[in-house]
DRENNU-928924 format. One record per residue (C-alpha): residue number from 0; residue in three letters; x, y, z. Coordinates in nm, 2 decimals, padded with zeros to 4 digits. Last residue first. Layout:
DRENNU-928924
  pos  code       x       y       z
  NUM   Ala       X       Y       Z
...
This chain:
DRENNU-928924
  pos  code       x       y       z
  431   Unk  -02.28   00.13  -02.37
  430   Unk  -02.25   00.47  -02.54
  429   Unk  -02.35   00.74  -02.31
  428   Unk  -02.66   00.95  -02.38
  427   Unk  -02.71   01.18  -02.68
  426   Unk  -02.57   01.54  -02.69
  425   Unk  -02.25   01.45  -02.86
  424   Unk  -02.42   01.25  -03.14
  423   Unk  -02.65   01.55  -03.21
  422   Unk  -02.36   01.78  -03.24
  421   Unk  -02.18   01.52  -03.46
  420   Unk  -02.48   01.50  -03.69
  419   Unk  -02.49   01.88  -03.72
  418   Unk  -02.12   01.90  -03.82
  417   Unk  -02.14   01.60  -04.06
  416   Unk  -02.40   01.75  -04.29
  415   Unk  -02.19   01.99  -04.50
  414   Unk  -01.91   01.74  -04.54
  413   Unk  -02.15   01.48  -04.67
  412   Unk  -02.13   01.17  -04.46
  411   Unk  -01.96   00.83  -04.54
  410   Unk  -02.05   00.56  -04.30
  409   Unk  -01.86   00.30  -04.10
  408   Unk  -01.97  -00.04  -03.96
  407   Unk  -01.78  -00.23  -03.69
  406   Unk  -01.93  -00.05  -03.39
  405   Unk  -01.79   00.04  -03.05
  404   Unk  -01.56   00.31  -03.19
  403   Unk  -01.82   00.48  -03.40
  402   Unk  -01.69   00.54  -03.75
  401   Unk  -01.78   00.84  -03.98
  400   Unk  -01.57   00.90  -04.29
  399   Unk  -01.61   01.25  -04.43
  398   Unk  -01.76   01.34  -04.76
  397   Unk  -01.72   01.54  -05.08
  396   Unk  -01.70   01.20  -05.26
  395   Unk  -01.34   01.27  -05.37
  394   Unk  -01.31   01.43  -05.03
  393   Unk  -01.33   01.09  -04.87
  392   Unk  -01.05   00.95  -05.08
  391   Unk  -00.82   01.25  -05.04
  390   Unk  -00.87   01.22  -04.66
  389   Unk  -01.08   01.35  -04.37
  388   Unk  -01.16   01.08  -04.12
  387   Unk  -01.40   01.13  -03.83
  386   Unk  -01.38   00.89  -03.53
  385   Unk  -01.64   00.88  -03.26
  384   Unk  -01.63   00.72  -02.91
  383   Unk  -01.26   00.79  -02.83
  382   Unk  -01.08   00.46  -02.78
  381   Unk  -00.71   00.56  -02.73
  380   Unk  -00.60   00.22  -02.89
  379   Unk  -00.84   00.24  -03.18
  378   Unk  -00.73   00.60  -03.26
  377   Unk  -00.36   00.51  -03.22
  376   Unk  -00.40   00.23  -03.47
  375   Unk  -00.58   00.44  -03.72
  374   Unk  -00.32   00.72  -03.69
  373   Unk  -00.03   00.47  -03.73
  372   Unk  -00.20   00.31  -04.04
  371   Unk  -00.26   00.65  -04.19
  370   Unk   00.12   00.73  -04.18
  369   Unk   00.25   01.02  -03.98
  368   Unk   00.25   01.40  -04.02
  367   Unk   00.04   01.47  -03.71
  366   Unk  -00.29   01.66  -03.73
  365   Unk  -00.48   01.41  -03.51
  364   Unk  -00.75   01.64  -03.39
  363   Unk  -00.89   01.56  -03.04
  362   Unk  -01.23   01.71  -03.03
  361   Unk  -01.46   01.80  -02.74
  360   Unk  -01.79   01.94  -02.86
  359   Unk  -01.86   02.28  -02.71
  358   Unk  -02.02   02.44  -03.02
  357   Unk  -01.71   02.64  -03.09
  356   Unk  -01.51   02.31  -03.06
  355   Unk  -01.73   02.16  -03.33
  354   Unk  -01.71   02.46  -03.57
  353   Unk  -01.34   02.50  -03.53
  352   Unk  -01.25   02.13  -03.57
  351   Unk  -01.48   02.08  -03.87
  350   Unk  -01.36   02.39  -04.05
  349   Unk  -01.00   02.30  -03.98
  348   Unk  -01.04   01.95  -04.11
  347   Unk  -01.21   02.09  -04.43
  346   Unk  -00.93   02.34  -04.49
  345   Unk  -00.65   02.10  -04.41
  344   Unk  -00.79   01.83  -04.64
  343   Unk  -00.84   02.09  -04.92
  342   Unk  -00.48   02.21  -04.89
  341   Unk  -00.36   01.85  -04.90
  340   Unk  -00.55   01.80  -05.22
  339   Unk  -00.38   02.10  -05.37
  338   Unk  -00.04   02.00  -05.24
  337   Unk  -00.07   01.64  -05.38
  336   Unk   00.14   01.42  -05.16
  335   Unk  -00.16   01.36  -04.93
  334   Unk  -00.18   01.33  -04.56
  333   Unk  -00.47   01.19  -04.36
  332   Unk  -00.65   01.42  -04.12
  331   Unk  -00.80   01.22  -03.83
  330   Unk  -01.06   01.38  -03.60
  329   Unk  -01.12   01.19  -03.28
  328   Unk  -01.45   01.31  -03.14
  327   Unk  -01.60   01.29  -02.79
  326   Unk  -01.28   01.35  -02.60
  325   Unk  -01.12   01.20  -02.29
  324   Unk  -01.42   00.96  -02.28
  323   Unk  -01.62   00.98  -01.95
  322   Unk  -01.98   01.04  -02.05
  321   Unk  -01.92   00.92  -02.40
  320   Unk  -01.85   00.56  -02.30
  319   Unk  -01.48   00.47  -02.37
  318   Unk  -01.36   00.18  -02.58
  317   Unk  -01.00   00.09  -02.52
  316   Unk  -00.77  -00.10  -02.75
  315   Unk  -00.76  -00.31  -03.07
  314   Unk  -00.85  -00.65  -02.91
  313   Unk  -01.15  -00.50  -02.74
  312   Unk  -01.18  -00.29  -02.43
  311   Unk  -01.52  -00.27  -02.25
  310   Unk  -01.50  -00.46  -01.92
  309   Unk  -01.13  -00.42  -01.84
  308   Unk  -01.11  -00.05  -01.95
  307   Unk  -01.43   00.04  -01.77
  306   Unk  -01.30  -00.14  -01.46
  305   Unk  -00.98   00.06  -01.46
  304   Unk  -01.17   00.38  -01.46
  303   Unk  -01.40   00.24  -01.19
  302   Unk  -01.10   00.15  -00.98
  301   Unk  -00.98   00.51  -01.01
  300   Unk  -01.32   00.65  -00.93
  299   Unk  -01.34   00.43  -00.61
  298   Unk  -01.68   00.37  -00.46
  297   Unk  -01.80   00.39  -00.10
  296   Unk  -02.12   00.44   00.10
  295   Unk  -02.11   00.46   00.47
  294   Unk  -02.41   00.46   00.72
  293   Unk  -02.46   00.62   01.06
  292   Unk  -02.72   00.63   01.34
  291   Unk  -02.66   00.92   01.58
  290   Unk  -02.64   00.82   01.94
  289   Unk  -02.94   00.93   02.16
  288   Unk  -02.98   01.18   02.44
  287   Unk  -03.32   01.21   02.60
  286   Unk  -03.58   01.49   02.56
  285   Unk  -03.84   01.26   02.41
  284   Unk  -03.82   01.45   02.08
  283   Unk  -03.46   01.35   02.07
  282   Unk  -03.14   01.52   02.19
  281   Unk  -02.85   01.43   01.97
  280   Unk  -02.53   01.24   02.02
  279   Unk  -02.19   01.21   01.85
  278   Unk  -01.99   01.10   02.16
  277   Unk  -01.70   01.00   01.94
  276   Unk  -01.70   00.64   02.08
  275   Unk  -02.08   00.64   02.04
  274   Unk  -02.10   00.78   01.69
  273   Unk  -01.86   00.52   01.54
  272   Unk  -02.03   00.19   01.61
  271   Unk  -02.37   00.36   01.63
  270   Unk  -02.53   00.19   01.33
  269   Unk  -02.27   00.14   01.06
  268   Unk  -02.51   00.02   00.78
  267   Unk  -02.28  -00.03   00.48
  266   Unk  -02.28   00.04   00.11
  265   Unk  -02.03  -00.10  -00.14
  264   Unk  -01.89  -00.01  -00.48
  263   Unk  -01.71  -00.14  -00.79
  262   Unk  -01.63  -00.50  -00.68
  261   Unk  -01.50  -00.67  -00.99
  260   Unk  -01.66  -00.99  -01.11
  259   Unk  -01.61  -01.35  -01.21
  258   Unk  -01.94  -01.51  -01.29
  257   Unk  -02.13  -01.81  -01.15
  256   Unk  -02.42  -01.98  -01.32
  255   Unk  -02.71  -02.08  -01.10
  254   Unk  -02.85  -02.43  -01.06
  253   Unk  -02.62  -02.52  -00.77
  252   Unk  -02.76  -02.21  -00.59
  251   Unk  -03.10  -02.37  -00.57
  250   Unk  -03.33  -02.08  -00.51
  249   Unk  -03.56  -01.94  -00.25
  248   Unk  -03.44  -01.59  -00.16
  247   Unk  -03.62  -01.42   00.13
  246   Unk  -03.31  -01.22   00.22
  245   Unk  -03.27  -01.38   00.56
  244   Unk  -03.34  -01.72   00.40
  243   Unk  -03.06  -01.68   00.15
  242   Unk  -02.82  -01.58   00.42
  241   Unk  -02.92  -01.87   00.64
  240   Unk  -02.89  -02.13   00.36
  239   Unk  -02.54  -02.03   00.26
  238   Unk  -02.36  -01.82  -00.01
  237   Unk  -02.14  -01.56   00.14
  236   Unk  -01.81  -01.63  -00.03
  235   Unk  -02.00  -01.67  -00.36
  234   Unk  -02.12  -01.31  -00.34
  233   Unk  -02.49  -01.29  -00.41
  232   Unk  -02.67  -01.13  -00.70
  231   Unk  -02.96  -00.90  -00.77
  230   Unk  -03.00  -00.70  -01.09
  229   Unk  -03.38  -00.68  -01.03
  228   Unk  -03.46  -00.83  -01.37
  227   Unk  -03.16  -01.07  -01.36
  226   Unk  -03.26  -01.21  -01.02
  225   Unk  -03.02  -01.44  -00.83
  224   Unk  -02.70  -01.39  -01.02
  223   Unk  -02.42  -01.59  -00.85
  222   Unk  -02.10  -01.39  -00.79
  221   Unk  -01.73  -01.46  -00.80
  220   Unk  -01.46  -01.21  -00.68
  219   Unk  -01.11  -01.12  -00.80
  218   Unk  -01.23  -00.97  -01.13
  217   Unk  -01.04  -00.97  -01.46
  216   Unk  -01.30  -01.19  -01.62
  215   Unk  -01.56  -00.92  -01.58
  214   Unk  -01.91  -00.90  -01.43
  213   Unk  -01.94  -00.58  -01.24
  212   Unk  -02.02  -00.62  -00.87
  211   Unk  -02.19  -00.37  -00.64
  210   Unk  -02.16  -00.47  -00.28
  209   Unk  -02.45  -00.48  -00.03
  208   Unk  -02.42  -00.53   00.34
  207   Unk  -02.50  -00.81   00.59
  206   Unk  -02.45  -00.89   00.96
  205   Unk  -02.34  -00.53   01.03
  204   Unk  -02.03  -00.32   01.07
  203   Unk  -01.75  -00.57   01.15
  202   Unk  -01.79  -00.75   00.81
  201   Unk  -02.13  -00.69   00.65
  200   Unk  -02.11  -01.02   00.45
  199   Unk  -02.24  -00.98   00.10
  198   Unk  -02.55  -00.95  -00.11
  197   Unk  -02.47  -00.81  -00.45
  196   Unk  -02.64  -00.53  -00.64
  195   Unk  -02.54  -00.63  -00.99
  194   Unk  -02.33  -00.46  -01.27
  193   Unk  -02.29  -00.57  -01.63
  192   Unk  -02.58  -00.39  -01.79
  191   Unk  -02.50  -00.08  -01.58
  190   Unk  -02.13  -00.05  -01.68
  189   Unk  -02.15   00.22  -01.94
  188   Unk  -02.03   00.49  -01.69
  187   Unk  -02.37   00.65  -01.69
  186   Unk  -02.54   00.32  -01.60
  185   Unk  -02.28   00.27  -01.32
  184   Unk  -02.37   00.60  -01.17
  183   Unk  -02.74   00.53  -01.20
  182   Unk  -02.69   00.20  -01.03
  181   Unk  -02.52   00.38  -00.73
  180   Unk  -02.82   00.62  -00.69
  179   Unk  -03.06   00.32  -00.71
  178   Unk  -02.89   00.14  -00.43
  177   Unk  -02.85   00.47  -00.24
  176   Unk  -03.23   00.50  -00.20
  175   Unk  -03.23   00.18   00.01
  174   Unk  -02.98   00.33   00.25
  173   Unk  -03.16   00.66   00.27
  172   Unk  -03.49   00.49   00.38
  171   Unk  -03.28   00.25   00.60
  170   Unk  -03.13   00.54   00.80
  169   Unk  -03.47   00.67   00.90
  168   Unk  -03.57   00.33   01.03
  167   Unk  -03.24   00.26   01.20
  166   Unk  -03.25   00.59   01.40
  165   Unk  -03.19   00.96   01.40
  164   Unk  -02.98   00.96   01.08
  163   Unk  -02.63   01.06   00.96
  162   Unk  -02.52   00.94   00.62
  161   Unk  -02.16   00.91   00.51
  160   Unk  -02.03   00.93   00.15
  159   Unk  -01.68   00.81   00.05
  158   Unk  -01.57   00.87  -00.31
  157   Unk  -01.22   00.72  -00.32
  156   Unk  -00.92   00.80  -00.54
  155   Unk  -00.62   00.58  -00.51
  154   Unk  -00.28   00.52  -00.34
  153   Unk  -00.20   00.17  -00.24
  152   Unk  -00.38   00.02  -00.54
  151   Unk  -00.61  -00.26  -00.64
  150   Unk  -00.81  -00.22  -00.96
  149   Unk  -00.59   00.04  -01.11
  148   Unk  -00.33  -00.22  -01.22
  147   Unk  -00.43  -00.57  -01.11
  146   Unk  -00.20  -00.58  -00.82
  145   Unk  -00.08  -00.42  -00.50
  144   Unk   00.05  -00.69  -00.27
  143   Unk   00.05  -00.64   00.10
  142   Unk  -00.18  -00.35   00.06
  141   Unk  -00.08  -00.04   00.27
  140   Unk  -00.39   00.16   00.20
  139   Unk  -00.39   00.53   00.12
  138   Unk  -00.69   00.73   00.01
  137   Unk  -00.70   01.02  -00.23
  136   Unk  -01.02   01.22  -00.21
  135   Unk  -01.37   01.25  -00.35
  134   Unk  -01.58   01.36  -00.05
  133   Unk  -01.92   01.30   00.09
  132   Unk  -02.18   01.43   00.34
  131   Unk  -02.53   01.31   00.43
  130   Unk  -02.82   01.46   00.63
  129   Unk  -03.09   01.35   00.87
  128   Unk  -03.10   01.51   01.12
  127   Unk  -03.04   01.86   01.28
  126   Unk  -03.40   01.86   01.41
  125   Unk  -03.32   01.56   01.62
  124   Unk  -03.11   01.80   01.82
  123   Unk  -02.74   01.85   01.89
  122   Unk  -02.55   01.80   01.57
  121   Unk  -02.32   02.07   01.43
  120   Unk  -02.04   02.07   01.68
  119   Unk  -02.04   01.69   01.70
  118   Unk  -01.98   01.68   01.32
  117   Unk  -01.60   01.71   01.36
  116   Unk  -01.56   01.39   01.57
  115   Unk  -01.80   01.18   01.37
  114   Unk  -01.62   01.29   01.06
  113   Unk  -01.28   01.20   01.20
  112   Unk  -01.39   00.85   01.29
  111   Unk  -01.58   00.75   00.97
  110   Unk  -01.30   00.87   00.74
  109   Unk  -01.14   00.59   00.54
  108   Unk  -00.79   00.48   00.45
  107   Unk  -00.65   00.79   00.62
  106   Unk  -00.27   00.83   00.64
  105   Unk  -00.18   00.78   01.00
  104   Unk   00.01   00.99   01.25
  103   Unk   00.22   00.92   01.56
  102   Unk   00.37   01.20   01.76
  101   Unk   00.75   01.19   01.78
  100   Unk   00.80   01.57   01.78
   99   Unk   00.94   01.54   01.42
   98   Unk   00.59   01.41   01.33
   97   Unk   00.52   01.04   01.28
   96   Unk   00.42   00.80   01.00
   95   Unk   00.16   00.53   00.95
   94   Unk   00.02   00.37   00.64
   93   Unk  -00.25   00.14   00.77
   92   Unk  -00.32  -00.19   00.59
   91   Unk  -00.36  -00.43   00.89
   90   Unk  -00.66  -00.28   01.06
   89   Unk  -00.75  -00.48   01.37
   88   Unk  -00.42  -00.63   01.47
   87   Unk  -00.25  -00.32   01.33
   86   Unk  -00.42  -00.13   01.61
   85   Unk  -00.56   00.21   01.52
   84   Unk  -00.91   00.08   01.46
   83   Unk  -01.04   00.04   01.82
   82   Unk  -01.29   00.33   01.80
   81   Unk  -01.12   00.53   02.07
   80   Unk  -00.78   00.44   01.93
   79   Unk  -00.89   00.59   01.60
   78   Unk  -00.98   00.92   01.76
   77   Unk  -00.64   00.93   01.93
   76   Unk  -00.43   00.83   01.63
   75   Unk  -00.42   01.18   01.48
   74   Unk  -00.49   01.15   01.11
   73   Unk  -00.32   01.31   00.80
   72   Unk  -00.54   01.26   00.49
   71   Unk  -00.74   01.57   00.57
   70   Unk  -01.11   01.59   00.48
   69   Unk  -01.28   01.75   00.19
   68   Unk  -01.65   01.84   00.18
   67   Unk  -01.94   01.77  -00.05
   66   Unk  -02.30   01.77   00.06
   65   Unk  -02.51   01.47  -00.04
   64   Unk  -02.87   01.53  -00.12
   63   Unk  -02.92   01.24  -00.37
   62   Unk  -02.88   01.49  -00.66
   61   Unk  -02.55   01.59  -00.51
   60   Unk  -02.43   01.23  -00.50
   59   Unk  -02.54   01.18  -00.86
   58   Unk  -02.36   01.49  -00.99
   57   Unk  -02.05   01.41  -00.79
   56   Unk  -02.03   01.06  -00.93
   55   Unk  -02.06   01.17  -01.29
   54   Unk  -01.81   01.45  -01.23
   53   Unk  -01.56   01.22  -01.07
   52   Unk  -01.58   00.99  -01.37
   51   Unk  -01.52   01.30  -01.58
   50   Unk  -01.22   01.40  -01.38
   49   Unk  -01.07   01.05  -01.42
   48   Unk  -01.12   01.06  -01.79
   47   Unk  -00.96   01.40  -01.84
   46   Unk  -00.68   01.29  -01.60
   45   Unk  -00.60   00.99  -01.82
   44   Unk  -00.58   01.20  -02.13
   43   Unk  -00.36   01.46  -01.96
   42   Unk  -00.12   01.22  -01.77
   41   Unk  -00.23   01.05  -01.45
   40   Unk   00.06   00.91  -01.25
   39   Unk   00.00   00.57  -01.09
   38   Unk   00.05   00.41  -00.75
   37   Unk  -00.01   00.04  -00.66
   36   Unk   00.34  -00.07  -00.74
   35   Unk   00.55   00.24  -00.81
   34   Unk   00.52   00.55  -01.02
   33   Unk   00.33   00.37  -01.29
   32   Unk   00.23   00.58  -01.59
   31   Unk  -00.11   00.68  -01.70
   30   Unk  -00.31   00.79  -02.01
   29   Unk  -00.02   00.75  -02.26
   28   Unk  -00.20   00.49  -02.48
   27   Unk   00.04   00.21  -02.39
   26   Unk   00.01   00.30  -02.02
   25   Unk  -00.37   00.29  -02.02
   24   Unk  -00.36  -00.03  -02.23
   23   Unk  -00.12  -00.22  -02.01
   22   Unk  -00.27  -00.09  -01.69
   21   Unk  -00.62  -00.20  -01.78
   20   Unk  -00.51  -00.54  -01.93
   19   Unk  -00.34  -00.65  -01.61
   18   Unk   00.00  -00.82  -01.63
   17   Unk   00.22  -00.51  -01.60
   16   Unk   00.58  -00.58  -01.52
   15   Unk   00.71  -00.47  -01.86
   14   Unk   00.48  -00.23  -02.05
   13   Unk   00.33  -00.39  -02.36
   12   Unk   00.51  -00.23  -02.66
   11   Unk   00.32  -00.06  -02.94
   10   Unk   00.35   00.28  -02.76
    9   Unk   00.15   00.59  -02.77
    8   Unk   00.30   00.94  -02.71
    7   Unk   00.24   01.20  -02.44
    6   Unk   00.33   01.56  -02.51
    5   Unk   00.00   01.64  -02.68
    4   Unk   00.07   01.93  -02.92
    3   Unk   00.07   01.72  -03.24
    2   Unk  -00.26   01.57  -03.11
    1   Unk  -00.43   01.90  -03.16
    0   Unk  -00.67   01.97  -02.87
């Protein structure tokens, strides 16, 4: 894409009413815009990143055996009454509405109940189990106070996966596997070295569950790191002798350092809490009816996008990992008053752009007629992993300036060599 054709513009002004770093930078760079508190519009650059986050998640869920589907947001209250979760006294963040006929509806904040209902027609025997399904879909939660930009919203993307097993033992095999699956997602998003599998309260589902917490000063939670090698931590709210004993942890919590963190995922053992009210049963090898044993596994792509910004941005702007960056290369052509030199700049820039895009490398070409300072400032703000600069000074050395966003150093590469090096750079793993 040529930047002159991109309808969004960057801004030097911090958006009023935004106190979170992720929302400030994303709005300034033209990635998103606030529609209302807790709901954001995704412009082309922001949507490119969000789609890539979704792709990383989708690839890892598919590799784990998950089958993708897509559920409705509109929900009949009947199935939620059966599980006890329609009442505002039980779930206080429902968005509820009604049909013209007067029938009440809800906008789904999760999908355990409807899935259990729909899967009844496909599960009858132990031979039908186990399996898992997932979706990446907009969720709605009527938060009392939407805050922290993309980290806590009223309308947001959620990847919710659900597992269906014959019993607890079969469920736990998949449950344990999902810890590694989630960590692979975070590794690919550039968050792996900051993210910990975190022991937490299981809420209404089970005694304990696991969260995935990314260390970041913008976080609302606090964790203690129990085992750096195993990436294991415990949520400060759940620290007590009984919890530590149950998990076989022998450590003096007072000796551990605490960190603020952002919850970027969670996995729950649901047991038969939702299968029994929905009559989701199977006939076992013993010829008897048994309720299906369920689990749920959530992560929010939009929250992850905001977390990447919070955890990786510097004082100049955003720093995107290659797997989710809107483009891999930001090509800057600096203007010259000398027509002959300008012709050479245009020719070399066009050659680089055409060859890289033909090779499948995603390039944003800043071909705008603005000052070099403005181009460099925008490039730092937008945060694309690799910046190439073509100017009169670089061409005096028959070279192109090479600058990786997360590094301070820059190099000069021969024009003829830069194409192949960029191709190699693009094919390497994500930048942490």
